[in-house]
N, C-alpha and C positions, 0 to 999 in steps of 0.2 A: 551307129558308126563303129568302125573297128578301132582297135587301140591306136594304130598308126594314124588314122584319120583324126581321132580325138587329140592326140599329141600335136599333130600338125595344126589343128584349129586353135589349140591352146597357145602354141608359140606365136601364131599369127595374132591372136588377141593380145598377147603380151606386147608384141611389137607395136600394135595400134593403141596401146595403153587402155585396153578394155579388161582391166583386172577383175572388177566386180560388177560392172554394168556394161550393156543393158542385161536385164534378167534373161537367162537362157542362152546368152551369147557372149560369155566372158571367160577369161582364162581359168579362174578358180573353179567354175562349174565344169569346164572341160577336164581339168586335172582331177577333180573329185570323181567324175564319171570314169576316168581311167582307173582310179583306185577301187571303184566298185567292181570293175571287171577284173582287175589285177591288183589285189591289196598290197602286194609287195613291190609294186612298180617303183623303182628308185628314182627314175626321171621325174615322175609326177610328185613324189614326196619331196625331193630336193627343190623342185620349182615352187611348190607351195610354201616351203619353209623360207626360201630366199625372197619370195615376193610378199610374204605376210606383212612386213613393216610398211611396204608401199600401200598395200591394200588397207591397212589400218589408217593410213593418212587419208586415203580416199573416203573411207567411212567417216572420219573426223570432219572432212570438208562438207559432207552431206549434213552432218549435225550442225555445223556452223551456218550452213545455208538454210537451216530449219526445214529441211526435207526429211522429216522425222520417219515417215514410213519407209522411205528408201534407205535411210541410215539403219533402221532396224533390220531390214532385209540383208544389208551388207554385213552387219555384225553377226547375224545368224549364219551367213555363209562363211565368214572367217572362223566361227566357232566349229564348223564342221571340219575345217582344215586343221585347227589346233585348239581344241576345247579348253585346254589347261593354261593357255597363254594369258598372262596377267594383264596384257594390253586390253583384252576384252572387258575386264572389270572396269578399267579406266573409261573405255568408250561407253559402256553401259551407264556408268555414273554421270558422265557428261551429257549423254542423251536424256537421262531422267532430269537432270538439272535444267537443261534447256527447255524441256517440255513444261516444267513447273514455272520457269521464267516467263515463257510465252503465256501460260494461263494467267499469271499475275498481271502481265501487261494488258491482256484482253479484259481482265476484271477492272483494272484501272481505267481503261478506255471506256468501258461500260459505265462505270461510276461517273466519269467526267461527262459523258453524254447525258446521264440522268440529271446531273447538276445543271447542265446547260438548259435542259428542258424545264427544270424547276425554276431557274432564273427567268426564263422566257415567260412562264406562267405567272410568276410574281410581277414581272414588268407589265404584263397585260392587265393583271388585277389592279395594280397601282394606277395604271392609265385610266382604267374604267372608274376607279374611285375618284381620281382627279376630275374626270369629266362629270361625274355625278355631283361633286362639290361645286363645280363651275355652273352646272345646270341649276343646282339649288340656289346659288347666289343670284343667278339670272331670274329665276322664278320669284325670289324674294324681292328683287328690285322691281319686277313687273307688278307684283302685288302692292308694293308701296306706292307705285305710280297710280295704280287703279284706286287705291284707298284715298290718295290725295285728290284724284279727279272726282271721286264720289263725294267727298267732303265739299269740294268746290261747287259741284252741281247742287248739293243740298243748300249751301249758303246762297247760291244764285237764285234757287227756287224760292227760298224764304224772302229774299229781297224783292223778287218779282211779285210775290203774293202781297207783300207790304205795300208795294207801289200801286197795286190795283185797288186798294181801299179807297172809297169815296172821299173827296177832299172836304166835304161838309161834315163828315163824321167827327165827333168830338175827340179830343186827345185821349180821354180815358177809355172809350170803347175801342179805339185803335190799339191801344196798349194791351187791352184785354184780349183782343183777337190775336195779336202777335204772340202773346203769352200762351194762349190756347194752342196755336199752331206748333209752337216749340215744345209744348208740354206733352204732346202725343206724337210719337214717331216709332218707326221700326228699328230693329237693331242695325248697327253699323260696324262692319269689321275694321278693327284698328290695328291688329297684328296678325299677320298671316305667316305661319311656320310651314316651310316646304317639307314634304315628306322625304325620308331617306330612301334612296333607291336600293332595294334588297340586292345584296351581292350575288345571290344565286340567280336572280333574274338578269343581272348584268352579264354573268357568265353564260347564261342560256340565251342572251340577246332577246329577252322577252319585253313586250310592251303591253299596256292595258290600262284599265281604269277601275275605280271603286266609287260607288255612289253611297253616301252616308247620310243619315238623318241624325239630328242632335238637338239638345235643349240648350238655350242660352239663358243662363241664370240672371237674376236681377243685378248681380254684381259684375256681369259681363264675362263670366267664365263659361266654358263649354262643358256640358255634362251629358251623360247617357248617350254616347256616340254609338250608333248601330249601323252595321253594314246592310244596306238595302239590296244592292246588286253589285256584281263585280264581273269583270272579264279580263283574264281568266280568274276563276274562283280560287280563293285561298292563297294567292301568290302575293298580292299587294295589300291585302286586308289589314294586316297588323300595322304596316307602315302608314297607311292612310288614317287609321284610327288614332295612332300615337300622334301624328301631326295635327289633326283637327282638334284633339283634346288640348293642345297647347295654344290654340287660337285665343284671341282676346277681342271682345266686342264692347262697343258702347251699347249698353242694353236698351231694349225697347222701353218706352215710357207710355204711361197712360195717365192723363191729367197731372203730369209732372212727376209721377212716381215710377221708379224702375219696376218692370214686370218681367216674368219669364216668357220666353217665346221659342218657337220651333223654326228650324231651318234645314235645308237639304242641299248638299253640294256634291258635285262629281269631281273626284281627284284623278287627274290624268297622269299616267306614268309613261314617258316617252324618252327613248334614247336619242341623243344627238346624232 
């Protein structure tokens, strides 16, 4: 465009308050183009000097609105018009401060989001642990009921065997038979300790089982617990071995004397 056309477009942009924006169609760029063609053009120089404070306010608004790229473009445009103006230093400092503030706010928001995620993970782990403890308590209660039922069945069986003895048999032989029956029997579980559900398995939502063999000592303790088979392998083995090792038995007897015996059990791990 010619000088007259550029000046005309510049005046029009000023009237429409397009001092620094949009890019390529604003008063400052038109006046700067005039000065490129005619460096001594007084009209363009005066217009840029007079509108500089308003243009600085426009750039400050862009900073406050956090439109940092646009603010930088406008500051650079103002610097072409008056590079030594101290207002530019203020604008640049404010732009830098606002950018740092935004970075801090974004970092704080990121940290808060991470804390929220960690809290959610902890809540999930706590819930899983509470469910595990509830399951352990339930399994213990079931084991106690099974133990009581087994003892009741054993007592009933002994009573039935005693009742089937012939009535003509003398008291002494009957007593001897009852003593012999009671003197030889297999081991009876009297304390069942439920296994702890591994936290890693809870988080992975894993279920499975472990089959173990072990020795019941004459004093009723469990010894030499060995993993025979497991599914999946090496996930629940340790928990199963630790639990079974704490079981307590009424030991097997032979002729009235406690003896060592062998047993095999499958420990099932199941999430509720």
